Every structure is written in C-alpha cells, then in structure tokens.
C-alpha positions in Angstrom: 95.8 121.2 83.4 96.1 124.0 81.8 95.4 126.5 84.8 97.9 124.4 87.1 100.7 125.3 84.2 99.8 129.3 84.2 101.6 130.2 87.1 105.0 128.9 85.3 106.2 132.0 83.4 108.5 129.8 81.3 106.2 127.0 80.0 104.6 127.4 76.8 101.5 125.5 76.2 100.1 123.9 73.5 96.3 122.1 74.0 95.0 119.1 71.9 91.5 117.4 72.5 92.5 113.5 72.3 95.3 111.7 71.5 95.2 111.7 67.7 95.2 115.5 67.9 98.0 115.4 70.5 100.4 113.3 67.8 99.5 115.8 65.3 100.3 118.7 67.5 103.7 117.0 68.1 104.1 116.1 64.4 104.0 119.7 63.6 106.2 121.3 66.4 109.0 118.5 65.6 108.8 119.8 61.7 109.1 123.5 63.0 112.6 122.6 64.6 110.5 123.0 68.1 109.4 119.9 69.3 107.7 119.6 73.0 110.0 119.0 75.9 107.4 117.5 77.9 103.7 115.6 76.8 101.3 115.3 79.5 98.7 113.1 78.9 95.3 111.5 80.4 95.7 107.9 80.5 92.2 107.3 79.8 92.3 109.2 76.5 89.6 107.4 74.1 90.5 105.9 70.7 94.4 106.8 71.5 94.9 106.3 75.1 98.0 108.2 77.3 100.3 104.8 77.1 99.5 104.5 73.2 100.6 107.8 73.2 103.8 107.3 74.9 104.5 104.4 73.5 104.4 105.9 69.7 106.4 109.2 71.3 109.0 106.8 72.2 109.4 105.0 69.2 109.9 108.7 67.0 112.9 110.4 67.6 112.7 114.2 67.9 108.9 113.8 68.6 109.1 115.1 72.5 111.8 114.6 75.2 109.2 113.2 77.8 105.7 111.8 78.3 104.2 112.1 81.6 100.8 110.0 81.9 97.9 111.1 84.1 96.7 108.3 86.6 93.5 108.1 88.6 94.4 106.8 92.1 92.4 103.4 91.3 95.3 102.7 88.6 98.5 103.6 90.7 100.0 100.3 91.0 99.1 98.9 87.3 99.1 102.1 85.5 102.6 103.1 86.9 104.3 100.1 86.0 102.9 99.9 82.6 103.8 103.8 82.2 107.6 102.7 83.6 107.9 99.9 81.0 107.6 102.1 78.2 109.9 104.9 78.9 107.0 107.4 80.5 106.7 109.2 84.0 103.6 109.3 85.6 101.5 111.6 88.0 98.2 110.9 90.3 95.2 112.5 89.6 94.3 115.2 91.0 97.2 116.6 90.1 98.6 119.1 93.0 100.8 122.1 91.4 104.1 121.6 93.5 104.4 118.0 92.7 103.8 119.1 88.9 106.1 121.8 89.2 108.4 119.9 90.6 108.4 117.0 88.4 108.6 119.8 85.2 112.0 121.1 86.6 113.2 117.6 87.4 112.8 116.6 83.2 114.0 120.0 82.1 116.4 120.1 84.2 120.2 120.8 82.5 123.2 119.0 82.1 124.2 120.5 85.7 121.3 118.6 87.2 122.1 116.2 90.2 120.5 113.5 88.1 122.4 112.7 85.3 121.4 110.3 82.1 123.8 108.7 80.0 123.7 108.9 75.9 120.8 106.3 75.8 118.8 108.1 78.2 118.8 105.7 81.1 119.7 107.3 84.2 122.9 106.8 86.0 123.5 107.3 90.0 125.4 110.4 91.0 127.8 108.3 92.8 127.6 104.8 93.9 126.6 103.6 97.2 126.4 100.7 99.6 122.7 99.8 100.6 121.9 97.6 103.1 118.1 96.2 102.0 116.3 95.3 104.8 113.0 93.3 104.5 111.7 89.7 105.5 110.6 88.4 102.6 112.9 87.1 99.5 110.8 88.8 96.6 110.8 92.5 97.7 114.7 92.0 98.2 115.0 90.8 95.2 113.4 93.6 93.5 114.9 96.5 95.2 118.4 94.7 95.2 117.7 94.5 91.4 116.8 98.1 90.6 119.9 99.3 92.6 122.4 97.1 91.1 120.9 98.4 88.0 121.9 101.7 89.0 125.3 100.9 90.2 125.2 100.4 93.7 126.5 97.8 96.1 123.8 95.9 98.2 123.9 93.8 101.3 120.6 92.1 102.6 118.8 91.3 105.8 116.2 89.5 106.3 114.7 90.8 109.9 115.9 93.8 112.6 118.3 92.0 114.2 120.3 91.0 110.9 120.3 94.6 109.9 121.8 95.6 113.2 124.6 93.2 112.9 125.4 93.8 110.0 125.4 97.4 110.6 127.4 97.3 113.2 130.4 94.8 111.0 130.2 96.5 108.2 130.1 100.2 106.6 126.9 101.4 104.5 125.8 104.7 103.1 122.0 104.2 103.4 119.9 101.7 105.0 116.7 100.8 103.1 114.2 99.3 106.2 111.2 97.3 105.8 109.0 98.5 109.2 106.7 95.2 109.3 109.3 91.9 110.3 108.9 88.9 112.5 111.1 89.1 115.8 112.9 92.3 115.7 111.0 94.9 113.9 112.7 98.0 111.8 111.4 100.5 114.7 113.4 98.6 116.8 116.5 97.7 114.8 116.8 101.4 113.7 117.0 102.2 118.0 119.4 100.2 118.4 121.3 101.4 115.4 120.7 104.6 116.7 121.7 104.0 120.2 125.1 102.3 119.0 125.8 105.7 116.8 125.1 107.8 120.0 127.3 105.5 122.9 130.2 105.2 120.2 130.1 108.9 118.5 129.7 107.3 115.1 128.6 109.2 112.3 124.6 108.7 111.6 123.5 106.3 109.0 120.8 107.3 107.0 117.7 105.0 107.6 114.9 105.4 104.9 111.8 103.0 106.4 110.1 101.0 103.4 106.3 99.9 103.9 103.3 99.5 102.6 100.9 101.4 105.2 101.2 105.3 104.4 100.0 106.4 107.0 100.5 109.9 109.3 100.8 107.5 112.3 103.7 105.0 110.6 105.6 108.4 109.8 105.3 109.6 113.2 106.8 106.3 114.4 109.4 106.8 112.1 110.5 109.5 112.6 110.4 109.0 116.6 112.7 106.0 116.1 115.0 107.9 114.5 114.4 107.1 110.8 115.4 110.0 108.1 112.8 109.4 105.2 110.2 107.1 104.3 108.9 105.6 101.0 105.8 103.6 100.0 105.9 99.8 98.8 105.6 98.9 96.3 108.6 101.6 95.7 108.5 104.2 93.0 111.4 104.0 91.2 111.8 108.3 90.6 111.5 108.6 94.4 113.9 105.7 95.3 116.7 107.5 92.9 115.9 110.8 93.9 116.7 109.5 97.4 120.1 108.0 96.5 121.0 111.4 94.9 120.3 113.3 98.0 122.5 110.6 99.7 125.0 110.3 97.6 125.6 114.3 97.2 126.1 114.1 100.9 129.0 110.9 100.5 132.1 112.0 100.4 134.6 110.2 97.3 136.6 108.3 99.8 132.9 107.0 101.2 131.5 105.7 98.4 132.4 102.8 96.6 131.0 100.0 94.2 130.7 100.0 90.3 129.1 103.1 88.6 129.3 101.2 85.1 125.7 100.9 83.7 124.8 100.0 79.9 123.5 102.7 77.5 120.6 101.2 76.7 116.9 102.0 77.1 115.7 104.2 79.6 115.4 102.1 83.3 112.4 99.8 83.1 110.2 98.8 86.4 111.7 95.4 87.6 109.2 93.0 86.3 109.9 94.3 82.9 113.4 93.6 82.8 113.9 89.9 81.7 116.5 88.7 84.1 115.3 90.1 86.5 111.8 88.9 85.8 112.7 85.4 85.6 114.8 85.4 89.1 111.7 87.5 90.7 109.4 84.8 89.0 111.1 81.6 90.3 111.2 83.2 93.9 107.8 84.3 94.4 106.5 80.6 92.9 109.2 79.1 95.5 107.9 80.8 98.6 104.4 81.8 98.0 102.6 78.5 98.5 104.4 78.3 102.0 103.2 81.5 103.0 100.0 80.6 101.8 99.8 77.4 103.9 101.2 79.4 106.9 98.1 81.7 106.3 95.6 78.8 106.0 96.8 77.2 109.4 96.6 81.0 111.3 93.0 81.1 109.6 91.9 78.0 111.1 93.4 78.9 114.7 92.2 82.2 114.9 95.6 83.4 115.5 95.2 87.4 114.6 98.5 88.4 114.9 100.0 85.7 112.5 97.2 86.2 109.9 98.0 89.9 109.8 101.5 89.7 109.4 101.7 86.7 106.7 98.9 88.6 104.8 101.3 91.7 105.1 104.0 89.9 103.6 102.1 88.4 100.7 101.0 91.7 99.8 103.8 93.1 99.3 105.0 90.4 97.8 102.5 90.2 95.4 102.2 94.3 94.4 105.4 93.7 92.9 103.6 92.0 89.6 100.6 94.1 87.5 98.8 91.3 87.3 98.3 90.6 91.1 95.2 91.7 92.8 96.0 92.4 96.5 92.4 93.7 97.6 91.6 90.7 99.5 94.6 90.5 101.1 94.5 94.0 102.5 90.6 93.0 103.6 92.7 89.2 105.4 95.6 91.5 106.9 93.0 94.3 108.4 90.8 91.8 109.9 94.0 90.3 111.7 94.6 93.6 112.7 91.5 94.1 114.6 90.9 90.6 115.3 88.0 90.7 113.7 87.9 86.9 112.3 84.3 85.9 111.7 84.9 86.6 108.1 88.3 85.8 108.0 87.8 82.2 106.2 85.6 83.6 103.5 88.1 86.4 102.7 90.9 84.0 102.8 89.0 82.0 100.0 88.9 84.8 97.8 92.8 85.1 98.6 93.5 81.3 97.7 91.9 82.1 94.0 93.7 85.5 93.9 97.1 83.7 94.6 96.4 80.6 92.6 95.8 83.2 89.8 98.8 85.0 89.9 100.8 81.5 89.9 99.4 80.5 86.7 100.1 83.7 85.2 103.7 83.7 86.2 104.4 80.2 85.5 103.2 80.8 81.9 105.7 83.3 81.8 108.8 81.0 82.4 
C-alpha cells in the first residue's frame, strides 16, 4: 500500500502495524493538531480489526476525517454493507493504483467538489433528478428507490421493459436505472425501443444505465450495443451510484430538474438495510414475495423448465443480495444450471437453496 501511495506527491504517510497501533498514532496526530485525512485499514487485522477501528474513529470527533476499509473479494458483499453502516468507505483487495488515487481525491476534495456534504456529513445531491427505476422484483425496487429518495431525488418505478417504455414516453425523466433480465420485455429490448422513439421524434437522449448482477464483459458489450450509457453491478454500490447521479445532475439544466433536495443533517448515508424504516419495509416485501418465488422455482425444477429456473433463481438472488446475512451461492449455482440446461443436479441444489431461504426468512422475521 505504501508503494501505491508513493507516486502521490502531496500524500504524507504514517504506518502502523496493527489496529491498536493505528489508534495510538491517530491520537498522537490529533493531539498535535494535524489529524489524519484518510485512514486505510485492513479489514482482517488481529485484535482490533478494520471495522472496529473505523467505528472507534467515527465515535471520536477530530481523530480522522475518513476511514477506508480494505476488503478481500470474498467479503465484498457483507463487508461493504458493514463498512457503509459505520460510516466508512471500502476498497477491494488487491487495490488498483487508479482506484486508490481516485478515492483519495474524492475524499479529500475541497468545498468546490461536485459531491457536497451537509454539516453533519451526509451527502446531498448536486441537483435533484427524476429517476425511473426498472426492476421486476419489488424488493430491489424498494432498495434503490429508498436510496434515491433519501438523496432528494424523485422516483418512479416499472416492473418490466414494456412498462418502462410506456412511462418513458408518457413522463419526463432525467435518468433510467434499467435491470437487464426481466420477464417479457427485458432491459435491452426496452432500451432499443426508447432509442428508436428518440430518433424518430428527434428527442434528446435520455440517460439509461444498466443494473445487473452479472458484471461480465459480454453484458457490457450488449448494453452499449443496445444504446445504454453506463453499467452498475447489483447489489448497487452506493458511492458509485451517487457519483453517477452527480454526473447526470451536472448535465441537467436547473429548469429540467424537479424534486425536493432537502435532506436532514444526521449521520452519513447508511446502507439501505441499516435504515430502520427502510429495513422494515424491505423485509416485509421480501417476506411476502420470497415464498411465492420459491414455489415457482420448485415447480420449474419439477418440470425441468431450464428457462424459468434461470430467471427465477436470478430474481431471487438479486433480492437476497440486499441482505448481508444471506447466502446466495447456491442460487448462483442453480441459475447457472438453468442457463446451461444441466438439470441433473438441480433438485439437490434446490434443496440447499430452500435451506438458505428458510434461514434468511427466520433471520428477517426475528427483526420485525
């Protein structure tokens, strides 16, 4: 890490061999009137790990401005959620120099930076936008919509591609967040129809950004070919989503944007499941929809319907990925079996999926 930071001429580095040593170094720096701007800490430190250190820094005013937790890729889903819940950023290991440099630049940007913060540290948007969220699962819709509304944006939703096309024609939006895999008309088909309408009627281009759990090169190529402007992986990374909204907001004229930009000045934006009101809402939606989707998956496995297996496993996986306690590995396997038409082991994999969903439902019911 020190070698990665070396090319940055304005960075002064202090090293510590562990979490406790880091806390001592932070105390000394703060006492001398030169608190650290950014703390880069390994999530897996012994005794005092990166999460506990971040929590202590957050609870001690003036100790450091930002903590960035370094996460192994195997812990990204749960680790990212936990990092954001205590007000920290995160980076995946191994860290790429450009990503590190961009993160440090964003964190240490002055008051003129596009992404502003309130006095309480909470990020507020450069300009409120009207956003259409397109996803066939109501849990995913609720998660993304709640984030956007917390940041002051106005939100409309659609459950499939056809509804998205109809709403884009009937209403004015600044941005569309489009799921790729949906029953009926998928996100790629919907995007092509929206682009065709724009071309035939000489309309301005509506930014459309893909949302998908499959961050493969071929997916990105298909998105570009269909006319999409960007690509976000699910579950959505909140800092990446915020920066996307900032880019769109800078391109929107004041007369083109509407919505209430007012945001409270409390703690930094938390991951959605950590927010009490949103958590209750999302948990309720999942408890209501997941059993029906599981039944559909069970019927598809009994009927050897590979297409329905893949589609339903994909939808369930996307919904479950919003919960840090969920194990989605067996759903990933079942989705892949459906895609490839290899159904011999589907019943055994389904049994594991049933156990995973039962465990998650039990966990969520306890939180209600």
